[in-house]
Backbone as CSV, one residue per row, in Angstrom:
resi,resn,N_x,N_y,N_z,CA_x,CA_y,CA_z,C_x,C_y,C_z
1,SER,34.376,-15.730,1.774,33.442,-15.246,2.822,32.242,-16.155,2.846
2,SER,31.383,-15.936,3.885,30.183,-16.750,4.025,29.247,-16.594,2.849
3,ILE,29.087,-15.393,2.360,28.183,-15.146,1.259,28.650,-15.836,-0.002
4,VAL,29.945,-15.772,-0.307,30.508,-16.450,-1.497,30.252,-17.947,-1.408
5,PHE,30.523,-18.514,-0.228,30.299,-19.951,-0.023,28.844,-20.306,-0.267
6,ILE,27.931,-19.507,0.290,26.474,-19.776,0.092,26.088,-19.758,-1.372
7,ILE,26.536,-18.746,-2.099,26.195,-18.625,-3.493,26.739,-19.798,-4.317
8,ASN,27.950,-20.209,-3.986,28.572,-21.314,-4.728,28.035,-22.699,-4.343
9,ASN,27.368,-22.788,-3.221,26.910,-24.109,-2.735,25.458,-24.093,-2.316
10,MET,24.641,-23.290,-2.954,23.256,-23.137,-2.532,22.362,-24.378,-2.695
11,ASN,22.852,-25.327,-3.543,22.083,-26.555,-3.713,22.615,-27.674,-2.808
12,SER,23.536,-27.301,-1.905,24.151,-28.295,-0.990,23.646,-28.001,0.424
13,MET,23.458,-29.075,1.225,23.048,-28.898,2.606,24.109,-28.136,3.421
14,ALA,25.349,-28.133,2.930,26.421,-27.448,3.581,26.190,-25.930,3.643
15,SER,25.350,-25.429,2.744,25.098,-23.968,2.682,24.314,-23.472,3.874
16,ILE,23.718,-24.400,4.636,22.936,-23.992,5.829,23.870,-23.511,6.917
17,ILE,25.028,-24.130,7.027,25.945,-23.828,8.150,26.323,-22.354,8.216
18,PRO,26.795,-21.707,7.160,27.171,-20.302,7.225,26.001,-19.340,7.526
19,LEU,24.790,-19.830,7.263,23.618,-18.988,7.572,23.478,-18.722,9.048
20,TYR,23.994,-19.645,9.848,23.875,-19.549,11.312,25.204,-19.355,11.994
21,GLN,26.223,-18.972,11.216,27.562,-18.750,11.746,27.599,-17.441,12.632
22,LYS,28.309,-17.522,13.766,28.383,-16.362,14.660,29.830,-15.911,14.719
23,TYR,30.011,-14.570,14.912,31.348,-14.075,15.127,31.664,-13.846,16.626
24,ASP,30.610,-13.964,17.471,30.797,-13.990,18.912,29.565,-14.734,19.491
25,ASP,29.433,-14.742,20.798,28.362,-15.500,21.446,26.983,-14.991,21.137
26,GLN,26.830,-13.716,20.791,25.548,-13.084,20.632,25.166,-12.777,19.184
27,ASN,26.132,-12.528,18.328,25.840,-11.971,17.011,26.171,-12.903,15.867
28,PHE,25.279,-12.929,14.887,25.464,-13.729,13.689,26.232,-12.941,12.629
29,VAL,26.952,-13.663,11.783,27.695,-13.030,10.678,26.701,-12.363,9.735
30,LEU,25.644,-13.097,9.387,24.571,-12.544,8.548,23.473,-12.013,9.451
31,TYR,23.327,-10.704,9.511,22.356,-10.115,10.468,21.552,-8.993,9.881
32,LYS,21.992,-8.441,8.756,21.278,-7.304,8.226,20.035,-7.706,7.429
33,ASN,19.086,-6.776,7.259,17.838,-7.109,6.548,18.133,-7.656,5.152
34,ARG,19.157,-7.080,4.513,19.440,-7.527,3.131,19.964,-8.972,3.142
35,ASP,20.493,-9.433,4.277,20.984,-10.813,4.321,19.850,-11.850,4.355
36,LEU,18.639,-11.377,4.572,17.481,-12.300,4.519,17.327,-12.929,3.162
37,GLN,17.809,-12.237,2.128,17.680,-12.798,0.779,18.460,-14.075,0.612
38,TYR,19.575,-14.226,1.319,20.364,-15.449,1.223,19.644,-16.614,1.861
39,ILE,18.976,-16.352,3.020,18.219,-17.412,3.684,17.074,-17.829,2.762
40,LYS,16.437,-16.830,2.143,15.337,-17.132,1.197,15.813,-17.971,0.008
41,ILE,16.909,-17.571,-0.582,17.449,-18.232,-1.771,17.808,-19.689,-1.439
42,VAL,18.535,-19.886,-0.320,19.006,-21.209,0.076,17.797,-22.100,0.406
43,SER,16.851,-21.615,1.157,15.699,-22.417,1.575,14.908,-22.859,0.352
44,GLU,14.727,-21.965,-0.618,13.967,-22.325,-1.838,14.717,-23.356,-2.681
45,ALA,16.038,-23.186,-2.773,16.867,-24.090,-3.577,16.884,-25.495,-2.930
46,LEU,17.084,-25.525,-1.621,17.146,-26.840,-0.942,15.810,-27.534,-0.862
47,ASN,14.729,-26.732,-0.804,13.407,-27.351,-0.714,13.045,-28.077,-2.017
48,LYS,13.588,-27.616,-3.136,13.348,-28.316,-4.395,14.116,-29.616,-4.434
49,LYS,15.279,-29.659,-3.789,16.130,-30.854,-3.844,15.896,-31.803,-2.708
50,TYR,15.599,-31.245,-1.521,15.409,-32.079,-0.318,14.090,-31.709,0.381
51,PRO,12.965,-31.872,-0.245,11.678,-31.421,0.335,11.301,-32.109,1.644
52,GLU,11.832,-33.318,1.883,11.444,-34.073,3.087,12.459,-33.905,4.219
53,SER,13.501,-33.157,4.007,14.550,-33.004,5.033,14.065,-32.133,6.172
54,ASN,14.245,-32.619,7.394,13.837,-31.837,8.613,14.682,-30.579,8.734
55,HIS,15.946,-30.638,8.316,16.809,-29.443,8.359,16.250,-28.364,7.437
56,VAL,15.833,-28.789,6.257,15.284,-27.837,5.286,13.996,-27.272,5.765
57,LYS,13.112,-28.137,6.372,11.841,-27.661,6.895,12.060,-26.630,7.996
58,ALA,13.082,-26.874,8.868,13.381,-25.935,9.926,13.916,-24.608,9.360
59,LEU,14.720,-24.692,8.308,15.234,-23.494,7.632,14.089,-22.690,7.058
60,ILE,13.125,-23.325,6.408,11.978,-22.621,5.847,11.159,-21.922,6.923
61,ALA,10.980,-22.620,8.033,10.239,-22.029,9.179,10.924,-20.814,9.687
62,ASP,12.281,-20.877,9.809,13.054,-19.726,10.238,12.932,-18.580,9.260
63,LYS,13.007,-18.912,7.997,12.875,-17.862,6.926,11.559,-17.181,7.025
64,ASP,10.496,-17.961,7.174,9.140,-17.344,7.262,8.997,-16.453,8.488
65,ASN,9.532,-16.895,9.618,9.446,-16.099,10.838,10.223,-14.804,10.686
66,LEU,11.432,-14.864,10.084,12.262,-13.673,9.897,11.612,-12.687,8.951
67,LEU,11.036,-13.210,7.859,10.379,-12.312,6.861,9.141,-11.662,7.487
68,ASN,8.378,-12.390,8.265,7.182,-11.820,8.906,7.601,-10.700,9.860
69,ARG,8.686,-10.967,10.621,9.152,-9.928,11.581,9.656,-8.720,10.844
70,TYR,10.382,-8.939,9.742,10.892,-7.826,8.949,9.752,-7.006,8.341
71,ASN,8.733,-7.701,7.828,7.570,-7.018,7.213,6.812,-6.210,8.208
72,GLN,6.710,-6.745,9.445,5.980,-5.961,10.493,6.772,-4.721,10.883
73,ILE,8.085,-4.835,11.026,8.906,-3.674,11.361,8.804,-2.636,10.229
74,LYS,8.816,-3.099,8.999,8.752,-2.192,7.854,7.373,-1.475,7.815
75,ALA,6.312,-2.234,8.107,4.956,-1.621,8.113,4.862,-0.598,9.205
76,ASN,5.374,-0.867,10.392,5.359,0.115,11.483,6.098,1.379,11.116
77,ALA,7.274,1.181,10.506,8.108,2.344,10.140,7.419,3.206,9.097
78,LYS,6.804,2.554,8.092,6.149,3.322,7.011,4.957,4.100,7.522
79,LEU,4.199,3.466,8.455,3.006,4.156,8.988,3.442,5.340,9.824
80,GLU,4.507,5.137,10.632,4.973,6.246,11.474,5.511,7.381,10.577
81,GLN,6.222,7.056,9.536,6.721,8.092,8.606,5.586,8.830,7.957
82,PHE,4.549,8.087,7.568,3.370,8.690,6.953,2.712,9.685,7.916
83,ALA,2.522,9.254,9.145,1.868,10.088,10.138,2.630,11.377,10.394
84,GLN,3.967,11.249,10.483,4.786,12.434,10.746,4.770,13.377,9.563
85,SER,4.826,12.842,8.350,4.886,13.679,7.166,3.584,14.452,6.926
86,GLU,2.453,13.829,7.343,1.168,14.472,7.172,0.678,15.222,8.397
87,ASN,1.474,15.161,9.456,1.163,15.849,10.715,-0.240,15.412,11.227
88,ILE,-0.486,14.115,11.217,-1.811,13.582,11.614,-1.906,13.535,13.127
89,LEU,-3.006,14.083,13.651,-3.226,14.083,15.096,-4.069,12.839,15.477
90,SER,-4.810,12.345,14.578,-5.626,11.124,14.847,-5.532,10.237,13.593
91,ILE,-6.007,9.021,13.751,-5.933,8.108,12.616,-6.827,8.572,11.474
92,PRO,-6.484,8.286,10.229,-7.321,8.659,9.098,-8.708,8.037,9.190
93,GLU,-9.746,8.777,8.936,-11.092,8.307,9.047,-11.447,7.372,7.906
94,ILE,-12.315,6.378,8.199,-12.847,5.466,7.213,-14.369,5.522,7.335
95,TYR,-15.067,5.545,6.199,-16.516,5.637,6.225,-17.045,4.779,5.097
96,LEU,-17.501,3.580,5.447,-17.901,2.590,4.399,-19.185,1.864,4.817
97,PRO,-19.875,1.276,3.849,-21.162,0.590,4.132,-20.961,-0.831,4.682
98,ASP,-21.913,-1.218,5.586,-21.931,-2.573,6.079,-22.870,-3.463,5.266
99,GLN,-23.215,-4.615,5.743,-24.023,-5.556,4.957,-25.414,-5.025,4.662
100,THR,-25.910,-4.105,5.505,-27.264,-3.598,5.311,-27.273,-2.341,4.455
101,GLY,-26.091,-1.866,4.115,-25.986,-0.658,3.319,-25.792,0.601,4.102
102,ASP,-25.834,0.480,5.456,-25.607,1.621,6.334,-24.105,1.856,6.450
103,SER,-23.672,3.129,6.311,-22.274,3.468,6.380,-21.869,3.621,7.848
104,ILE,-20.706,3.033,8.204,-20.167,3.111,9.567,-18.802,3.717,9.509
105,SER,-18.565,4.691,10.340,-17.227,5.340,10.383,-16.352,4.646,11.423
106,LEU,-15.082,4.647,11.161,-14.148,4.033,12.108,-14.117,4.822,13.415
107,ASN,-14.178,6.159,13.325,-14.115,6.965,14.526,-15.356,6.879,15.400
108,SER,-16.431,6.287,14.842,-17.655,6.164,15.631,-17.660,4.917,16.511
109,VAL,-16.704,4.051,16.304,-16.677,2.773,17.027,-16.358,3.049,18.503
110,ASN,-17.240,2.537,19.354,-17.097,2.745,20.799,-16.422,1.523,21.425
111,ALA,-15.115,1.587,21.582,-14.378,0.476,22.186,-13.089,0.966,22.733
112,LYS,-12.505,0.223,23.689,-11.197,0.627,24.237,-10.100,0.348,23.224
113,TYR,-10.158,-0.828,22.668,-9.153,-1.198,21.635,-9.891,-1.654,20.369
114,ILE,-9.397,-1.150,19.242,-9.995,-1.496,17.962,-8.923,-2.112,17.053
115,LEU,-9.270,-3.224,16.455,-8.390,-3.834,15.452,-8.939,-3.458,14.091
116,LEU,-8.221,-2.602,13.370,-8.601,-2.267,11.980,-7.957,-3.334,11.092
117,ASN,-8.849,-4.095,10.417,-8.338,-5.265,9.649,-8.798,-5.181,8.205
118,PHE,-7.815,-5.129,7.279,-8.097,-5.137,5.850,-7.996,-6.614,5.361
119,TRP,-9.010,-7.024,4.583,-9.009,-8.430,4.136,-9.760,-8.532,2.812
120,ALA,-9.936,-9.771,2.305,-10.790,-9.993,1.150,-11.268,-11.449,1.204
121,SER,-12.471,-11.702,0.763,-13.036,-13.024,0.846,-12.319,-14.033,-0.029
122,TRP,-11.659,-13.527,-1.061,-10.936,-14.438,-2.016,-9.535,-14.782,-1.540
123,ASN,-9.085,-14.148,-0.432,-7.717,-14.316,0.037,-7.672,-15.320,1.189
124,GLN,-7.024,-16.460,0.945,-7.032,-17.552,1.953,-6.372,-17.173,3.226
125,GLU,-5.311,-16.361,3.220,-4.658,-15.949,4.444,-5.592,-15.047,5.261
126,SER,-6.414,-14.251,4.596,-7.377,-13.450,5.307,-8.413,-14.300,6.019
127,VAL,-8.855,-15.371,5.342,-9.879,-16.238,5.887,-9.323,-16.955,7.124
128,LYS,-8.093,-17.421,7.021,-7.450,-18.095,8.157,-7.271,-17.130,9.330
129,ARG,-6.929,-15.885,9.040,-6.796,-14.887,10.078,-8.099,-14.627,10.788
130,ASN,-9.202,-14.564,10.019,-10.514,-14.367,10.617,-10.896,-15.442,11.604
131,LEU,-10.607,-16.683,11.249,-10.932,-17.809,12.163,-10.134,-17.700,13.452
132,GLU,-8.942,-17.179,13.340,-8.080,-16.948,14.508,-8.626,-15.858,15.372
133,LEU,-9.139,-14.785,14.706,-9.627,-13.628,15.436,-10.947,-13.873,16.167
134,ILE,-11.732,-14.848,15.653,-13.028,-15.155,16.286,-12.834,-15.517,17.731
135,ASP,-11.861,-16.357,18.044,-11.588,-16.780,19.432,-11.244,-15.591,20.298
136,ILE,-10.367,-14.722,19.773,-9.927,-13.534,20.534,-11.125,-12.602,20.738
137,TYR,-11.926,-12.435,19.714,-13.095,-11.539,19.840,-14.054,-12.030,20.872
138,LYS,-14.353,-13.326,20.888,-15.274,-13.891,21.887,-14.738,-13.699,23.321
139,GLN,-13.430,-13.757,23.447,-12.831,-13.669,24.790,-12.785,-12.196,25.315
140,TYR,-12.585,-11.260,24.418,-12.321,-9.896,24.880,-13.343,-8.827,24.443
141,HIS,-14.306,-9.205,23.640,-15.244,-8.178,23.154,-15.987,-7.509,24.268
142,THR,-16.496,-8.262,25.228,-17.261,-7.688,26.343,-16.389,-6.840,27.261
143,LYS,-15.079,-6.953,27.116,-14.132,-6.191,27.968,-13.711,-4.878,27.279
144,GLY,-14.125,-4.710,26.030,-13.796,-3.436,25.353,-13.032,-3.579,24.066
145,PHE,-13.062,-4.746,23.463,-12.343,-4.987,22.207,-13.340,-5.058,21.026
146,GLU,-13.013,-4.353,19.934,-13.861,-4.380,18.758,-12.992,-4.528,17.491
147,ILE,-13.561,-5.117,16.461,-12.878,-5.255,15.184,-13.658,-4.463,14.139
148,TYR,-12.980,-3.598,13.401,-13.557,-2.867,12.284,-12.883,-3.414,11.062
149,GLN,-13.622,-4.285,10.312,-12.986,-5.026,9.233,-13.415,-4.533,7.878
150,VAL,-12.406,-4.148,7.092,-12.630,-3.544,5.727,-12.347,-4.616,4.688
151,ALA,-13.361,-5.000,3.940,-13.181,-5.968,2.846,-12.870,-5.264,1.548
152,LEU,-11.794,-5.705,0.917,-11.418,-5.161,-0.403,-11.970,-6.111,-1.517
153,ASP,-13.272,-6.287,-1.466,-13.954,-7.140,-2.395,-14.714,-6.285,-3.408
154,THR,-14.737,-6.689,-4.657,-15.487,-5.952,-5.695,-16.926,-6.481,-5.823
155,LYS,-17.170,-7.713,-5.349,-18.470,-8.347,-5.445,-19.098,-8.502,-4.050
156,ILE,-20.208,-7.794,-3.823,-20.843,-7.796,-2.524,-21.279,-9.248,-2.132
157,GLU,-21.798,-10.002,-3.088,-22.337,-11.326,-2.786,-21.233,-12.256,-2.204
158,ASN,-20.043,-12.179,-2.774,-18.954,-12.983,-2.240,-18.593,-12.631,-0.809
159,TRP,-18.608,-11.318,-0.573,-18.275,-10.803,0.726,-19.320,-11.209,1.772
160,THR,-20.626,-11.012,1.489,-21.657,-11.353,2.437,-21.731,-12.884,2.662
161,ARG,-21.435,-13.644,1.620,-21.440,-15.125,1.778,-20.341,-15.534,2.745
162,ALA,-19.193,-14.910,2.626,-18.051,-15.255,3.527,-18.352,-14.904,4.940
163,ILE,-18.964,-13.736,5.133,-19.347,-13.284,6.484,-20.349,-14.268,7.142
164,SER,-21.304,-14.688,6.367,-22.341,-15.606,6.829,-21.716,-17.008,7.092
165,PHE,-20.894,-17.456,6.180,-20.328,-18.836,6.302,-19.463,-18.946,7.512
166,ASP,-18.590,-17.970,7.782,-17.683,-18.001,8.923,-18.255,-17.358,10.163
167,GLN,-19.483,-16.800,10.037,-20.172,-16.160,11.164,-19.299,-15.099,11.855
168,LEU,-18.874,-14.111,11.067,-17.990,-13.074,11.595,-18.812,-12.075,12.368
169,PRO,-18.594,-11.964,13.692,-19.508,-11.217,14.566,-19.217,-9.765,14.723
170,TRP,-18.155,-9.254,14.174,-17.743,-7.885,14.397,-18.274,-6.903,13.307
171,ILE,-17.765,-5.684,13.285,-18.175,-4.705,12.308,-17.536,-5.032,10.944
172,ASN,-18.367,-5.289,9.979,-17.888,-5.593,8.621,-18.321,-4.535,7.641
173,VAL,-17.391,-3.949,6.963,-17.693,-2.955,5.915,-16.962,-3.337,4.650
174,ILE,-17.378,-2.749,3.535,-16.776,-3.121,2.234,-16.331,-1.928,1.435
175,ASP,-15.208,-2.039,0.767,-14.759,-1.029,-0.206,-14.706,-1.725,-1.548
176,GLN,-15.673,-1.448,-2.387,-15.774,-2.170,-3.666,-14.740,-1.699,-4.697
177,ASP,-13.908,-0.728,-4.330,-12.782,-0.369,-5.181,-11.717,-1.449,-5.176
178,GLY,-11.845,-2.409,-4.247,-10.965,-3.512,-4.183,-9.503,-3.104,-3.970
179,ARG,-8.651,-3.604,-4.808,-7.210,-3.304,-4.651,-6.857,-1.838,-4.948
180,SER,-7.790,-1.129,-5.573,-7.569,0.295,-5.872,-8.096,1.187,-4.746
181,SER,-8.474,0.582,-3.647,-9.087,1.310,-2.521,-8.248,2.481,-2.045
182,TYR,-8.900,3.606,-1.892,-8.231,4.791,-1.310,-7.809,4.525,0.111
183,TYR,-8.647,3.876,0.881,-8.330,3.626,2.264,-7.159,2.651,2.394
184,ALA,-7.119,1.685,1.537,-5.983,0.730,1.545,-4.670,1.480,1.231
185,ARG,-4.769,2.481,0.371,-3.570,3.218,0.014,-3.034,4.060,1.180
186,ILE,-3.980,4.784,1.847,-3.517,5.704,2.916,-3.081,4.903,4.150
187,TYR,-3.539,3.651,4.262,-3.107,2.804,5.383,-1.967,1.851,4.973
188,ASN,-1.413,2.114,3.795,-0.249,1.344,3.349,-0.489,-0.176,3.344
189,VAL,-1.636,-0.570,2.798,-1.957,-1.983,2.701,-1.313,-2.552,1.441
190,GLN,-0.287,-3.363,1.628,0.430,-3.957,0.490,0.158,-5.454,0.350
191,THR,-0.193,-6.096,1.457,-0.549,-7.512,1.445,-1.785,-7.700,2.266
192,LEU,-2.509,-8.815,2.070,-3.646,-9.132,2.848,-3.395,-10.425,3.618
193,PRO,-3.881,-10.492,4.873,-4.549,-9.382,5.574,-3.491,-8.406,6.122
194,THR,-3.948,-7.185,6.380,-3.117,-6.147,7.036,-3.970,-5.572,8.169
195,SER,-3.437,-5.499,9.354,-4.203,-4.989,10.494,-3.400,-4.025,11.335
196,TYR,-4.145,-3.151,12.022,-3.531,-2.163,12.948,-4.335,-2.166,14.250
197,LEU,-3.635,-2.199,15.367,-4.294,-2.134,16.655,-4.318,-0.672,17.134
198,ILE,-5.510,-0.175,17.447,-5.720,1.205,17.858,-6.021,1.209,19.352
199,ASN,-5.308,2.037,20.118,-5.504,2.094,21.569,-6.611,3.054,21.985
200,PRO,-6.937,3.163,23.274,-8.002,4.053,23.715,-7.769,5.519,23.359
201,ASP,-6.535,5.927,23.118,-6.214,7.304,22.790,-6.314,7.580,21.249
202,GLY,-6.797,6.556,20.520,-6.879,6.698,19.079,-5.570,6.625,18.350
203,GLU,-4.597,5.970,18.933,-3.259,5.845,18.314,-3.040,4.422,17.855
204,ILE,-2.390,4.321,16.710,-2.001,2.980,16.256,-0.747,2.544,17.007
205,VAL,-0.904,1.458,17.753,0.189,1.003,18.599,0.884,-0.240,18.091
206,MET,0.308,-0.895,17.097,0.873,-2.120,16.601,0.385,-2.382,15.160
207,ALA,1.278,-2.819,14.314,0.900,-3.218,12.959,0.991,-4.735,12.814
208,ASN,-0.042,-5.327,12.250,-0.072,-6.782,12.045,0.234,-7.568,13.328
209,PRO,-0.451,-7.264,14.434,-0.176,-7.992,15.685,-0.535,-9.462,15.556
210,THR,0.279,-10.328,16.178,0.001,-11.737,16.235,-1.075,-12.025,17.274
211,LYS,-1.562,-13.250,17.226,-2.561,-13.630,18.232,-1.969,-13.541,19.621
212,ALA,-0.718,-13.946,19.792,-0.069,-13.905,21.112,0.087,-12.450,21.577
213,GLN,0.416,-11.548,20.668,0.581,-10.146,21.033,-0.753,-9.500,21.440
214,LEU,-1.825,-9.846,20.785,-3.149,-9.348,21.139,-3.539,-9.870,22.494
215,ILE,-3.368,-11.137,22.732,-3.750,-11.716,24.024,-2.951,-11.064,25.150
216,SER,-1.660,-10.912,24.948,-0.804,-10.280,25.950,-1.241,-8.861,26.243
217,THR,-1.560,-8.099,25.202,-2.007,-6.713,25.396,-3.302,-6.649,26.126
218,PHE,-4.256,-7.481,25.739,-5.590,-7.410,26.362,-5.614,-7.970,27.774
219,ASP,-4.796,-9.010,28.040,-4.729,-9.534,29.390,-4.239,-8.495,30.392
220,TYR,-3.396,-7.574,29.877,-2.892,-6.492,30.723,-3.813,-5.314,30.773
221,ALA,-4.377,-4.910,29.616,-5.080,-3.653,29.509,-6.614,-3.775,29.672
222,LEU,-7.146,-4.955,29.436,-8.621,-5.123,29.483,-8.981,-6.089,30.620
223,LYS,-8.683,-5.707,31.857,-8.974,-6.572,32.961,-10.401,-6.345,33.517
């Protein structure tokens, strides 16, 4: 079978072929979520042996895209399951202090669309995401878009320094419980950054939206 061949030849470039094998014009032989592990195993094995290969680089890019898509689907499903089990009519409230020490609640934010974003100043992916969000914020803030950003930092000085250095213009609050944050737990934050898009009805409509997804949504809804 394809899986047996992959396992026996994972250090060979030939193992890439069965990863993309189809049993008809539309469907791949390996298609289930659990089959992602084989793409991950092969890409990691080949990257050690052929780090400069364009085929391997393309495989790694495919693997990253598939894992990101899978994680987003999983996050959406978990949040929906949580909401149904708790019979939540609105999103869970957050009430945390900003840079001046004044506490700001999530439900008090006056905007058509709110991006609830969990991050930390020590997390490089969070910092990269912030730089990406700045452009979107500048483009759509006056049309009704706001960001409520929760930092899972234990040291206030690191957090305020990061806000000042990157000139983050939106609502910034901090939960000094860090990774033990109650809010991170109820919002199922397992990796950083984690974000949720909240619509005008106070409903979470998207988990970890990409830049393209945000732009597409706002171009349609925030005219």
